[in-house]
C-alpha positions in Angstrom: -41.9 24.9 23.9 -40.5 25.3 27.4 -36.8 25.8 27.9 -35.1 24.0 30.8 -31.6 23.5 32.2 -30.1 20.1 32.3 -27.5 21.2 34.8 -29.8 21.3 37.9 -28.3 19.6 40.9 -29.0 15.9 41.0 -32.6 15.7 39.7 -34.4 12.5 40.6 -36.2 12.4 37.2 -34.0 13.4 34.2 -35.3 15.7 31.5 -36.5 13.9 28.3 -38.3 14.5 25.0 -41.5 12.4 24.4 -41.9 13.5 20.7 -44.4 16.2 21.8 -43.1 18.0 24.9 -39.9 18.7 26.8 -40.1 17.6 30.4 -37.6 19.4 32.6 -35.5 17.6 35.3 -37.5 17.3 38.5 -37.5 15.9 42.0 -39.7 13.1 43.5 -43.1 14.4 44.4 -43.3 17.1 41.8 -46.1 17.2 39.2 -45.1 18.9 36.0 -47.6 20.2 33.4 -46.9 21.1 29.8 -49.3 22.6 27.3 -50.0 20.9 24.0 -47.6 22.0 21.2 -48.7 25.2 19.6 -48.9 23.8 16.1 -51.8 21.5 17.3 -53.9 24.6 18.1 -55.5 23.1 21.1 -55.7 24.4 24.7 -55.2 21.1 26.5 -52.5 20.4 29.0 -50.5 17.2 29.9 -49.3 16.2 33.3 -46.6 13.8 34.6 -45.5 12.9 38.1 -41.9 12.4 39.2 -41.9 9.2 41.3 -39.2 6.9 42.7 -39.6 4.7 39.6 -39.1 7.7 37.3 -41.6 9.7 35.3 -45.2 8.5 35.3 -47.3 8.1 32.2 -48.9 11.3 30.8 -52.3 12.1 32.2 -54.7 12.7 30.6 -53.4 10.7 27.7 -51.8 12.9 25.0 -54.2 11.8 22.3 -57.1 12.9 24.5 -55.6 16.1 25.9 -54.3 17.3 22.6 -57.0 15.7 20.3 -54.5 13.8 18.1 -53.5 10.3 17.1 -50.1 10.1 18.8 -49.0 7.0 16.8 -49.6 8.7 13.5 -47.7 11.8 14.7 -44.6 9.7 15.9 -44.4 7.5 12.8 -45.0 10.2 10.3 -41.8 12.0 9.2 -42.1 15.3 7.4 -40.4 15.6 4.0 -38.2 18.4 5.3 -36.5 16.2 7.9 -36.4 12.9 6.0 -33.4 13.9 3.9 -31.3 15.4 6.7 -29.6 12.1 7.7 -28.5 11.6 4.1 -27.2 15.1 3.8 -25.3 14.8 7.1 -23.7 11.5 5.8 -22.8 13.2 2.5 -21.0 16.2 4.0 -19.4 14.1 6.7 -17.8 11.9 4.1 -16.8 14.9 2.1 -15.2 16.7 5.0 -13.5 13.4 6.0 -12.0 12.9 2.6 -10.9 16.6 2.5 -9.2 16.3 5.9 -7.2 13.2 5.0 -6.1 14.7 1.7 -5.1 18.0 3.3 -3.1 16.3 6.0 -1.1 14.4 3.4 -0.7 17.6 1.4 0.7 19.5 4.4 3.0 16.6 5.2 4.4 16.7 1.7 4.9 20.5 1.6 6.5 20.4 5.1 8.8 17.3 4.8 10.5 18.2 1.5 12.9 21.2 2.0 13.0 22.2 -1.6 9.3 22.9 -1.5 9.7 25.5 1.3 8.8 28.9 -0.1 6.3 31.7 0.6 3.8 30.3 -2.0 3.7 26.9 -0.3 3.6 28.5 3.2 0.5 30.3 2.2 -0.9 27.1 0.8 -0.3 25.4 4.1 -2.2 28.1 6.0 -5.1 27.6 3.6 -5.0 23.9 4.1 -4.9 24.3 7.9 -8.0 26.6 7.7 -9.9 23.9 5.8 -8.9 21.2 8.4 -10.0 23.4 11.3 -13.3 24.2 9.5 -14.0 20.5 9.0 -12.9 19.5 12.5 -15.2 22.0 14.2 -18.1 21.1 12.0 -17.7 17.5 13.3 -17.5 18.8 16.9 -20.5 21.1 16.4 -22.6 18.2 15.0 -21.6 15.9 17.8 -22.7 18.6 20.3 -25.9 19.7 18.6 -27.1 16.2 17.8 -25.8 14.4 20.9 -29.3 13.7 22.2 -32.9 14.4 21.2 -33.4 16.3 24.5 -30.7 18.8 23.7 -31.8 19.1 20.0 -35.5 19.6 20.6 -35.5 21.3 24.0 -32.8 23.9 23.6 -30.9 22.5 26.6 -27.6 23.9 25.6 -24.8 25.0 27.9 -22.0 27.6 27.5 -19.5 25.1 26.0 -22.0 24.4 23.2 -22.1 28.1 22.4 -18.3 28.4 22.5 -18.1 25.4 20.1 -20.4 27.2 17.7 -18.5 30.4 18.1 -15.1 28.7 17.2 -16.8 26.9 14.4 -17.9 30.2 12.8 -14.3 31.5 13.4 -12.8 28.6 11.4 -15.3 29.2 8.6 -14.5 32.9 8.5 -10.7 32.2 8.6 -11.2 29.9 5.7 -12.7 32.7 3.6 -10.0 35.0 4.8 -7.2 32.7 3.6 -9.0 32.2 0.2 -8.8 36.0 -0.1 -5.1 35.9 0.9 -4.5 33.3 -1.9 -6.3 35.5 -4.4 -4.3 38.6 -3.4 -1.0 36.7 -3.5 -1.6 35.2 -6.9 -2.8 38.6 -8.2 0.3 40.2 -6.9 2.6 37.6 -8.5 0.9 38.1 -11.9 0.6 41.9 -11.8 3.7 43.1 -9.8 7.3 42.6 -11.1 8.9 42.5 -7.6 7.7 42.5 -4.1 9.0 41.4 -0.7 7.4 38.0 -0.1 8.6 37.8 3.5 7.1 41.1 4.4 3.8 40.2 2.7 3.7 36.8 4.4 3.4 38.3 7.9 0.8 40.7 6.7 -1.1 37.7 5.3 -0.9 35.9 8.7 -2.6 38.9 10.3 -5.2 39.1 7.6 -5.9 35.4 7.4 -6.2 34.6 11.1 -6.8 38.1 12.7 -9.6 39.4 10.6 -11.8 36.5 11.5 -11.2 37.2 15.2 -12.7 40.7 14.9 -15.7 39.7 12.8 -16.7 36.6 14.8 -16.0 38.5 18.1 -18.5 41.2 17.0 -21.0 38.5 16.1 -20.6 36.7 19.4 -21.2 39.9 21.4 -24.3 40.6 19.4 -25.6 37.1 20.0 -24.9 37.2 23.7 -26.6 40.6 24.3 -29.5 40.4 21.8 -30.2 36.7 20.8 -28.8 34.5 23.5 -30.9 31.5 22.6 -30.2 27.8 22.2 -26.7 27.0 21.0 -26.6 30.3 18.9 -27.5 28.3 15.8 -30.7 30.2 15.3 -31.1 33.1 12.9 -33.9 35.1 14.5 -32.4 38.6 14.0 -31.3 39.3 10.4 -29.0 42.1 11.3 -26.9 39.7 13.6 -26.6 37.2 10.7 -25.4 40.0 8.4 -22.4 40.6 10.7 -21.1 37.3 9.3 -22.6 37.5 5.8 -21.4 40.9 4.8 -17.6 40.1 5.2 -18.1 36.8 3.3 -19.8 38.6 0.4 -17.0 41.2 0.5 -14.3 38.5 0.3 -16.1 36.8 -2.6 -16.5 40.1 -4.6 -12.8 41.1 -4.0 -11.7 37.6 -5.1 -13.9 37.9 -8.2 -12.1 41.1 -9.1 -8.7 39.3 -8.6 -10.0 36.4 -10.7 -11.1 38.5 -13.6 -7.9 40.6 -13.6 -5.7 37.5 -13.5 -7.6 36.0 -16.4 -7.1 39.3 -18.3 -3.4 39.3 -17.6 -3.0 35.6 -18.5 -4.8 36.1 -21.8 -2.4 38.9 -22.7 0.7 36.9 -21.7 -0.5 33.8 -23.7 -1.0 35.9 -26.8 2.5 37.4 -26.5 4.3 34.2 -25.8 2.5 32.1 -28.3 1.6 34.3 -31.2 2.3 31.7 -33.9 1.1 28.8 -31.8 -2.0 26.7 -32.1 -5.1 28.6 -31.0 -6.6 25.4 -29.5 -3.6 25.1 -27.1 -4.0 28.7 -26.0 -7.6 28.2 -25.0 -6.7 24.8 -23.4 -4.1 26.4 -21.2 -6.5 29.3 -20.4 -9.3 26.9 -19.4 -6.9 25.0 -17.1 -5.9 28.3 -15.4 -9.5 29.3 -15.1 -10.4 26.0 -13.5 -7.6 26.1 -11.0 -8.4 29.7 -10.0 -12.1 29.0 -9.6 -11.4 26.0 -7.4 -8.9 28.0 -5.2 -11.0 31.1 -4.8 -14.2 29.3 -4.1 -16.1 31.5 -6.6 -18.9 29.0 -6.9 -20.1 30.5 -3.6 -21.4 33.3 -5.8 -24.2 31.0 -6.8 -25.4 30.7 -3.3 -24.3 33.9 -1.5 -27.2 36.1 -2.7 -30.0 33.6 -2.2 -32.2 34.3 0.8 -31.7 32.1 3.8 -35.4 31.9 4.5 -36.6 29.6 1.8 -38.8 26.5 2.0 -39.5 23.3 0.2 -37.6 21.9 -2.8 -35.6 25.1 -3.4 -34.1 24.9 0.1 -33.3 21.2 -0.1 -31.6 21.6 -3.5 -29.7 24.7 -2.4 -28.6 23.0 0.9 -27.5 19.8 -0.7 -25.5 21.5 -3.5 -23.8 24.0 -1.2 -22.8 21.4 1.4 -21.5 19.0 -1.3 -19.3 21.7 -2.8 -18.2 23.1 0.6 -17.3 19.8 2.1 -15.2 18.7 -0.9 -13.4 22.0 -1.7 -10.5 21.1 0.6 -10.0 17.8 -1.3 -10.1 19.7 -4.6 -7.6 22.3 -3.5 -5.2 19.7 -2.1 -5.3 17.7 -5.3 -4.8 20.7 -7.6 -2.2 22.6 -5.6 -0.2 19.7 -4.2 -0.8 16.3 -5.7 -1.0 17.5 -9.3 1.6 20.3 -8.9 4.5 19.6 -11.2 7.1 20.8 -8.7 5.7 18.5 -6.0 5.6 15.5 -8.4 9.2 16.1 -9.6 10.5 16.3 -6.0 8.6 13.1 -4.9 10.0 11.3 -8.0 13.5 12.6 -7.2 13.3 11.3 -3.6 11.9 8.0 -4.8 14.7 7.5 -7.3 17.3 8.4 -4.7 15.8 5.9 -2.2 15.8 3.1 -4.7 19.4 3.9 -5.7 20.6 3.9 -2.1 18.8 0.6 -1.5 20.3 -1.0 -4.6 23.8 0.2 -3.7 23.7 -0.9 -0.1 22.3 -4.3 -1.2 24.8 -4.9 -4.0 27.1 -8.0 -3.7 30.8 -7.6 -2.9 31.7 -9.2 -6.3 30.3 -6.2 -8.1 32.5 -3.8 -6.3 35.6 -5.9 -7.2 34.7 -5.9 -10.9 34.1 -2.2 -10.9 37.5 -1.4 -9.3 39.3 -3.6 -11.9 37.7 -1.9 -14.8 39.5 1.3 -14.0 36.2 3.2 -14.6 34.3 3.2 -11.4 30.6 4.0 -11.4 29.6 6.7 -8.9 26.1 7.3 -7.5 25.7 10.2 -9.9 26.4 8.0 -13.0 23.9 5.4 -11.7 21.1 7.9 -11.6 18.8 7.9 -14.6 19.0 10.9 -16.9 17.0 13.6 -15.2 14.1 15.1 -17.2 14.5 18.5 -18.8 14.2 21.4 -16.6 10.6 22.2 -16.0 9.4 25.8 -16.1 7.5 26.5 -13.0 4.4 28.5 -13.7 1.8 30.0 -11.5 -0.8 27.4 -12.3 
């Protein structure tokens, strides 16, 4: 298939894709020839003229030159491509739900002053990495699939490659912040005292800076050794491993953190609840395990070591499962670490009660104020508040 550049100066006949060949932008009077696609295993050639009315019909006809029934070719859709629109719709919906939930989660952690702490600051950075990852996946899809000409004919410009580069950066930064969350939680459980402010700036460098180095190295390798299409191809395995090795390393390190946190939690549960119900112990442990697995993204272990060059049903199953989990992970993390967090729920309820109290006091009739002053026992806003719940013990999970 012949590559061509869509940016030629004012062509008279625009480039287009006719389901068999890519026809480059041309000027009036030019005759362009293209060979039959290689998979047809024929030596025929097809010609088109660029005229004042546009491109002429192909001559000789494609079915004669390439010895095929062109109608059967156009209407027949391979099994490999038939499921792609459904997969794209699925992960688009998943990323959309994740972005909406993450935006609300960031707003909650930002607007309530009592929720401002190092732990939540790290959560916000993780949420931002999920949002950026989803946003650039949407942008990348809009660029890659903006037209059939660009998709089939590799007619991609430099901005397209930059979008793909930034998209990979956002994905790598997301993995970096998952590692930061794992290290922070491991440090909270295993270390008695540490400077959270000092660690936070180190986390900023690790979370956003590490991805710059990794993706920068990958971009240079693509530019000098595989500068094809929109950089979405994986022709050279060693270039692909520049991205894959750090991801596998992040996952393995987080797996170590995960196992060690579980070991420490089991020991603490046994010490604090020696005479308690064994069922409650395992229930709390299962909850902790679920939260940690959701946060660390350890289910990527299931996919990380599968080869990327697979065909047929295995590839379809693997692709659908991985995209479904990846697109909804942001939603799961937002729900578990914000919406279902006891500290967040208590703060929202407290603000809601205060707002209702203020509204009821401001809207109270003047007659009520007179009766209160005559009773000699005035009610204050504090006495009007319902009895606050017992102090909740804030735990790690």
